[in-house]
C-alpha positions as a LaTeX table, in Angstrom:
\begin{tabular}{lrrr}
\hline
Residue & $x$ (\AA) & $y$ (\AA) & $z$ (\AA) \\
\hline
Met1 & 117.77 & 112.30 & 124.31 \\
Lys2 & 117.67 & 108.61 & 123.45 \\
Thr3 & 120.58 & 106.22 & 122.96 \\
Ile4 & 121.10 & 103.54 & 120.34 \\
Leu5 & 123.81 & 100.87 & 120.23 \\
Val6 & 124.72 & 99.62 & 116.74 \\
Thr7 & 126.99 & 96.63 & 116.19 \\
Gly8 & 128.99 & 96.34 & 112.99 \\
Ala9 & 128.94 & 100.11 & 112.57 \\
Thr10 & 132.14 & 100.41 & 110.53 \\
Ala11 & 130.40 & 99.97 & 107.15 \\
Gly12 & 127.14 & 99.25 & 105.35 \\
Phe13 & 123.85 & 99.09 & 107.23 \\
Gly14 & 125.48 & 99.77 & 110.59 \\
Glu15 & 127.29 & 102.92 & 109.54 \\
Ala16 & 124.23 & 104.27 & 107.70 \\
Thr17 & 122.07 & 103.57 & 110.75 \\
Ala18 & 124.47 & 105.38 & 113.08 \\
Arg19 & 124.53 & 108.39 & 110.76 \\
Leu20 & 120.75 & 108.57 & 110.43 \\
Phe21 & 120.08 & 108.33 & 114.16 \\
Ala22 & 122.77 & 110.94 & 114.91 \\
Gln23 & 121.14 & 113.21 & 112.36 \\
Asn24 & 117.93 & 112.82 & 114.33 \\
Asp25 & 119.52 & 113.72 & 117.68 \\
Trp26 & 120.12 & 110.28 & 119.19 \\
Asn27 & 123.23 & 109.56 & 121.22 \\
Ile28 & 125.14 & 106.73 & 119.56 \\
Ile29 & 127.22 & 103.77 & 120.73 \\
Ile30 & 129.03 & 102.31 & 117.74 \\
Thr31 & 130.86 & 99.00 & 117.84 \\
Gly32 & 133.06 & 97.03 & 115.47 \\
Arg33 & 136.42 & 95.35 & 115.02 \\
Arg34 & 138.09 & 98.03 & 112.87 \\
Lys35 & 139.34 & 100.63 & 115.33 \\
Glu36 & 140.42 & 103.23 & 112.79 \\
Arg37 & 137.04 & 103.21 & 111.09 \\
Leu38 & 135.23 & 103.45 & 114.42 \\
Glu39 & 137.31 & 106.41 & 115.54 \\
Lys40 & 136.82 & 108.14 & 112.18 \\
Leu41 & 133.06 & 107.68 & 112.34 \\
Glu42 & 132.93 & 108.84 & 115.95 \\
Ser43 & 134.83 & 111.99 & 115.03 \\
Glu44 & 132.60 & 112.69 & 112.04 \\
Leu45 & 129.37 & 112.23 & 113.97 \\
Lys46 & 130.54 & 114.41 & 116.85 \\
Ser47 & 131.67 & 117.22 & 114.56 \\
Thr48 & 128.56 & 117.12 & 112.36 \\
Tyr49 & 125.77 & 116.59 & 114.88 \\
Asn50 & 125.06 & 117.78 & 118.40 \\
Val51 & 125.12 & 114.31 & 119.92 \\
Asp52 & 127.33 & 112.22 & 122.17 \\
Val53 & 129.11 & 109.29 & 120.54 \\
Leu54 & 130.92 & 106.37 & 122.17 \\
Ser55 & 132.91 & 103.85 & 120.16 \\
Leu56 & 133.67 & 100.38 & 121.51 \\
Cys57 & 136.15 & 98.26 & 119.59 \\
Phe58 & 135.53 & 94.55 & 120.15 \\
Asp59 & 134.57 & 91.36 & 118.35 \\
Val60 & 130.99 & 90.18 & 118.97 \\
Arg61 & 132.21 & 86.59 & 118.47 \\
Asn62 & 134.25 & 86.82 & 121.66 \\
Leu63 & 132.01 & 86.47 & 124.71 \\
Glu64 & 134.55 & 87.93 & 127.14 \\
Glu65 & 135.05 & 90.98 & 124.92 \\
Val66 & 131.28 & 91.48 & 124.72 \\
Lys67 & 130.95 & 91.21 & 128.49 \\
Gln68 & 133.80 & 93.65 & 129.09 \\
Ala69 & 132.47 & 96.17 & 126.57 \\
Ile70 & 128.96 & 96.27 & 128.06 \\
Ala71 & 130.32 & 96.25 & 131.63 \\
Ser72 & 132.44 & 99.30 & 130.75 \\
Leu73 & 129.36 & 101.43 & 130.14 \\
Ser74 & 128.75 & 104.03 & 132.82 \\
Gly75 & 126.31 & 106.80 & 133.56 \\
Asn76 & 123.75 & 107.54 & 130.87 \\
Trp77 & 125.48 & 105.19 & 128.45 \\
Lys78 & 123.80 & 102.34 & 130.32 \\
Asn79 & 120.42 & 103.68 & 129.27 \\
Ile80 & 120.31 & 101.93 & 125.90 \\
Asp81 & 116.93 & 102.50 & 124.29 \\
Val82 & 117.61 & 100.54 & 121.10 \\
Leu83 & 120.06 & 97.75 & 120.33 \\
Val84 & 120.62 & 97.07 & 116.63 \\
Asn85 & 122.28 & 93.71 & 116.11 \\
Asn86 & 123.69 & 94.41 & 112.67 \\
Ala87 & 127.08 & 92.67 & 112.81 \\
Gly88 & 126.96 & 89.74 & 110.43 \\
Leu89 & 128.41 & 88.30 & 107.26 \\
Ala90 & 128.25 & 85.70 & 104.53 \\
Ala91 & 131.50 & 83.85 & 103.94 \\
Gly92 & 131.73 & 81.92 & 100.70 \\
Arg93 & 129.00 & 80.35 & 98.60 \\
Gly94 & 128.93 & 76.80 & 97.32 \\
Pro95 & 127.47 & 73.32 & 97.79 \\
Ile96 & 127.47 & 72.03 & 101.34 \\
Gln97 & 129.60 & 69.01 & 100.40 \\
Glu98 & 132.39 & 71.42 & 99.45 \\
Gly99 & 131.94 & 73.79 & 102.38 \\
Val100 & 134.87 & 75.48 & 104.07 \\
Tyr101 & 134.78 & 74.86 & 107.82 \\
Asp102 & 136.37 & 78.20 & 108.66 \\
Asp103 & 133.69 & 80.04 & 106.68 \\
Trp104 & 130.99 & 78.10 & 108.52 \\
Glu105 & 132.50 & 78.92 & 111.92 \\
Arg106 & 132.76 & 82.63 & 111.08 \\
Met107 & 129.12 & 82.83 & 110.05 \\
Ile108 & 127.79 & 80.86 & 113.00 \\
Asp109 & 129.97 & 82.72 & 115.50 \\
Thr110 & 129.06 & 86.17 & 114.15 \\
Asn111 & 125.49 & 85.85 & 112.93 \\
Ile112 & 124.14 & 83.69 & 115.75 \\
Lys113 & 126.46 & 83.64 & 118.74 \\
Gly114 & 127.49 & 87.29 & 118.49 \\
Leu115 & 123.85 & 88.31 & 118.28 \\
Ile116 & 122.78 & 86.29 & 121.33 \\
Tyr117 & 125.81 & 87.45 & 123.32 \\
Met118 & 124.75 & 91.05 & 122.74 \\
Ile119 & 121.12 & 90.35 & 123.62 \\
Arg120 & 122.14 & 88.54 & 126.81 \\
Glu121 & 124.40 & 91.36 & 128.01 \\
Val122 & 122.23 & 94.34 & 127.03 \\
Thr123 & 118.77 & 93.12 & 128.06 \\
Pro124 & 119.46 & 93.34 & 131.84 \\
Leu125 & 120.16 & 97.07 & 131.37 \\
Met126 & 116.85 & 97.44 & 129.56 \\
Met127 & 115.01 & 95.39 & 132.17 \\
Glu128 & 116.20 & 97.74 & 134.91 \\
Arg129 & 114.34 & 100.53 & 133.12 \\
Asn130 & 111.41 & 98.32 & 132.07 \\
Gln131 & 111.76 & 99.42 & 128.45 \\
Gly132 & 113.89 & 98.94 & 125.37 \\
His133 & 113.91 & 97.73 & 121.80 \\
Ile134 & 116.06 & 95.09 & 120.10 \\
Ile135 & 116.24 & 95.16 & 116.31 \\
Asn136 & 117.95 & 92.18 & 114.71 \\
Val137 & 119.19 & 92.22 & 111.13 \\
Ala138 & 118.26 & 88.97 & 109.38 \\
Ser139 & 117.95 & 88.53 & 105.61 \\
Leu140 & 115.91 & 87.26 & 102.71 \\
Ala141 & 118.02 & 84.16 & 103.42 \\
Gly142 & 116.09 & 83.84 & 106.68 \\
Trp143 & 112.87 & 83.40 & 104.70 \\
Glu144 & 114.00 & 81.00 & 102.01 \\
Ala145 & 116.93 & 78.70 & 101.40 \\
Tyr146 & 118.83 & 78.69 & 98.13 \\
Gly147 & 121.54 & 76.55 & 96.61 \\
Gly148 & 125.00 & 77.41 & 97.84 \\
Gly149 & 123.66 & 79.45 & 100.73 \\
Asn150 & 123.25 & 76.54 & 103.16 \\
Ile151 & 124.98 & 77.71 & 106.36 \\
Tyr152 & 124.34 & 81.40 & 105.77 \\
Cys153 & 120.64 & 80.67 & 105.23 \\
Gly154 & 120.67 & 78.56 & 108.39 \\
Thr155 & 122.14 & 81.39 & 110.47 \\
Lys156 & 119.59 & 83.90 & 109.24 \\
His157 & 116.69 & 81.50 & 109.81 \\
Ala158 & 118.08 & 81.22 & 113.34 \\
Val159 & 118.07 & 85.00 & 113.77 \\
Arg160 & 114.37 & 85.10 & 112.97 \\
Ala161 & 113.55 & 82.18 & 115.28 \\
Ile162 & 115.61 & 83.59 & 118.15 \\
Ser163 & 113.93 & 86.96 & 117.69 \\
Arg164 & 110.44 & 85.49 & 117.85 \\
Ser165 & 111.25 & 83.56 & 121.02 \\
Ala166 & 112.96 & 86.57 & 122.61 \\
Arg167 & 109.87 & 88.62 & 121.85 \\
Val168 & 107.85 & 86.26 & 124.06 \\
Asp169 & 110.49 & 86.12 & 126.79 \\
Leu170 & 110.85 & 89.90 & 127.01 \\
Leu171 & 107.18 & 90.78 & 126.73 \\
Pro172 & 106.67 & 91.17 & 130.52 \\
His173 & 109.57 & 93.65 & 130.61 \\
His174 & 108.10 & 95.97 & 127.94 \\
Ile175 & 111.06 & 95.29 & 125.65 \\
Lys176 & 110.24 & 95.25 & 121.96 \\
Val177 & 111.91 & 92.84 & 119.54 \\
Ser178 & 111.90 & 93.40 & 115.79 \\
Val179 & 113.59 & 91.91 & 112.74 \\
Ile180 & 114.56 & 93.45 & 109.42 \\
Ser181 & 115.17 & 91.09 & 106.52 \\
Pro182 & 116.76 & 92.76 & 103.49 \\
Gly183 & 117.15 & 91.28 & 100.04 \\
Ala184 & 119.90 & 92.28 & 97.61 \\
Ala185 & 121.67 & 95.35 & 98.98 \\
Glu186 & 124.90 & 96.78 & 97.62 \\
Thr187 & 127.30 & 97.12 & 100.56 \\
Glu188 & 130.50 & 95.26 & 101.45 \\
Phe189 & 128.38 & 92.09 & 101.78 \\
Ser190 & 129.32 & 90.44 & 98.47 \\
Leu191 & 132.91 & 91.64 & 98.71 \\
Val192 & 133.24 & 89.79 & 102.01 \\
Arg193 & 131.32 & 86.76 & 100.75 \\
Tyr194 & 133.65 & 86.40 & 97.76 \\
Asn195 & 136.81 & 86.97 & 99.78 \\
Gly196 & 137.67 & 90.38 & 98.35 \\
Asp197 & 136.98 & 89.55 & 94.69 \\
Ala198 & 135.71 & 92.99 & 93.65 \\
Glu199 & 134.78 & 91.97 & 90.11 \\
Arg200 & 132.69 & 89.03 & 91.25 \\
Ala201 & 131.04 & 91.13 & 93.97 \\
Lys202 & 130.17 & 93.92 & 91.52 \\
Ala203 & 128.60 & 91.42 & 89.09 \\
Val204 & 125.99 & 90.48 & 91.70 \\
Tyr205 & 124.33 & 93.89 & 91.35 \\
Glu206 & 124.69 & 94.52 & 87.62 \\
Gly207 & 121.58 & 95.05 & 85.52 \\
Phe208 & 119.22 & 96.15 & 88.31 \\
Gln209 & 119.02 & 98.66 & 91.15 \\
Pro210 & 119.69 & 96.95 & 94.48 \\
Leu211 & 118.87 & 98.33 & 97.89 \\
Asn212 & 121.47 & 100.53 & 99.56 \\
Ala213 & 122.52 & 100.96 & 103.16 \\
Glu214 & 120.38 & 104.08 & 103.59 \\
Asp215 & 117.24 & 102.15 & 102.59 \\
Ile216 & 117.82 & 99.75 & 105.45 \\
Ala217 & 118.71 & 102.52 & 107.90 \\
Asn218 & 115.45 & 104.29 & 107.06 \\
Ser219 & 113.47 & 101.14 & 107.83 \\
Ile220 & 115.32 & 100.62 & 111.12 \\
Tyr221 & 114.58 & 104.22 & 112.06 \\
Phe222 & 110.89 & 103.68 & 111.28 \\
Met223 & 110.84 & 100.62 & 113.56 \\
Ala224 & 112.62 & 102.43 & 116.39 \\
Thr225 & 110.44 & 105.53 & 116.39 \\
Gln226 & 106.99 & 104.01 & 116.69 \\
Pro227 & 104.87 & 104.79 & 119.79 \\
Ala228 & 105.42 & 102.67 & 122.89 \\
His229 & 102.34 & 100.55 & 122.17 \\
Val230 & 103.47 & 99.64 & 118.63 \\
Asn231 & 105.96 & 96.89 & 117.81 \\
Ile232 & 106.89 & 96.38 & 114.17 \\
Glu233 & 107.49 & 92.64 & 114.21 \\
Glu234 & 109.37 & 92.41 & 110.95 \\
Ile235 & 110.18 & 94.33 & 107.82 \\
Phe236 & 110.92 & 92.16 & 104.79 \\
Ile237 & 112.42 & 94.54 & 102.24 \\
Leu238 & 113.51 & 93.74 & 98.68 \\
Pro239 & 114.53 & 95.81 & 95.68 \\
Thr240 & 111.67 & 96.27 & 93.23 \\
Ala241 & 113.59 & 94.14 & 90.73 \\
Gln242 & 113.87 & 91.17 & 93.11 \\
Ala243 & 111.06 & 88.73 & 93.91 \\
Thr244 & 112.99 & 85.83 & 95.47 \\
Ala245 & 116.60 & 85.02 & 96.30 \\
Thr246 & 117.14 & 83.74 & 92.78 \\
Thr247 & 114.53 & 85.72 & 90.82 \\
Val248 & 115.85 & 89.12 & 89.80 \\
Phe249 & 114.75 & 91.04 & 86.71 \\
Lys250 & 117.77 & 92.55 & 85.01 \\
Asp251 & 117.52 & 95.06 & 82.16 \\
\hline
\end{tabular}
């Protein structure tokens, strides 16, 4: 039975991914900052599916917490077949000359530094077994920049660049590296971006059918279940109604 580690598993893409892989008989390591949600998900997965589940509550932005969490793994839990770097966020949206420094720090620390901390700590475990797969969640914002998205777009461009370089670095160790770049998807994303303004977040998705968390989980599962000789480099997935970051057909 294989093992997957999913960061940011307390909601959205991460939670849907954990559920789908558990449904397909993978053992699951779920991580996040919200302990109650982690424990609830762990309990649900264990009671619903015949799999082992381990929850690790820590903040990917904190290097020492990341190191301690991965060092705490023992036995078969060290045999991580797939790492999904899903933890990430957009904080605020506006012109760069009006940017909020705290928002910038949160995005850079989570989307870039948290991701590379996880890669750095997990890859030695994969290298010991000469196999593994890292799947990084980027975004449409990693393909194109748009007004008001400045720092968020920068972090997601970085995710794609880091992934491509890591792919080269890890090639001799038979470790795959893939990226998934979703467009508009209705999760907690906009609620976080707009600081809990539910009305503003809901308006983002009105008039068209956005992607949902399960759509992304299905694509991640497809990536992770290819034969050993196949590496899906990137999936760029948009709703049918969306062509670019700012071009959405609304009924």
